[in-house]
C-alpha positions in Angstrom: 97.2 91.2 112.7 98.9 93.5 110.0 102.7 94.5 109.8 104.6 97.5 110.9 107.7 99.4 109.8 109.7 100.9 112.3 110.2 104.0 111.1 114.0 104.4 113.0 115.3 101.6 111.5 113.6 102.0 107.8 116.7 103.2 105.3 114.1 104.6 102.9 115.3 102.1 100.3 111.5 101.6 98.9 111.7 98.3 98.2 108.8 97.0 100.1 106.0 99.3 98.3 106.7 98.2 95.3 105.9 94.8 96.4 103.0 95.1 98.6 100.6 93.3 96.3 97.7 95.5 98.4 99.2 98.6 97.5 99.6 99.2 101.8 102.6 100.7 101.8 104.0 104.4 101.1 105.9 107.3 102.0 105.5 109.8 104.4 108.4 111.7 106.4 111.6 110.1 104.9 110.3 106.6 105.6 108.0 104.2 104.5 104.6 103.3 106.6 102.0 100.6 105.7 98.7 101.0 105.9 97.3 98.9 108.6 93.7 99.0 106.5 95.4 97.4 103.6 97.3 95.0 104.9 96.4 91.0 104.4 100.0 89.6 105.5 100.0 88.7 101.7 98.2 85.7 102.6 96.4 84.8 99.6 99.6 86.6 97.6 102.6 84.8 98.6 103.9 82.4 101.3 105.8 85.3 103.0 104.9 89.1 103.5 107.1 91.2 100.9 107.7 93.6 103.2 109.5 91.4 104.9 111.0 89.5 102.7 112.6 92.6 100.1 113.5 94.5 103.2 117.2 94.7 103.8 117.3 95.2 107.4 116.1 92.7 109.7 113.2 93.1 111.4 112.6 96.2 110.5 108.8 95.0 108.8 107.6 93.5 112.4 103.8 92.6 112.8 101.6 95.0 115.1 100.1 93.4 117.6 98.4 96.4 119.0 96.1 95.9 116.0 94.0 93.0 114.8 94.3 91.1 112.8 92.3 92.4 109.3 
């Protein structure tokens, strides 16, 4: 399942955008969003999703259970 960013918790720090190996994160309307079609949970790149690892706000980058795994 791809990750999503909880917009109400996003501080727009942009740390996640630079770390995404799939270029799945972009800024939209003052916060960052993850393109679910590009998100692979960093499988094959890193041990843990990089958006989760670098986000300064806990539980802001979370699995989007409404969508199937890539």
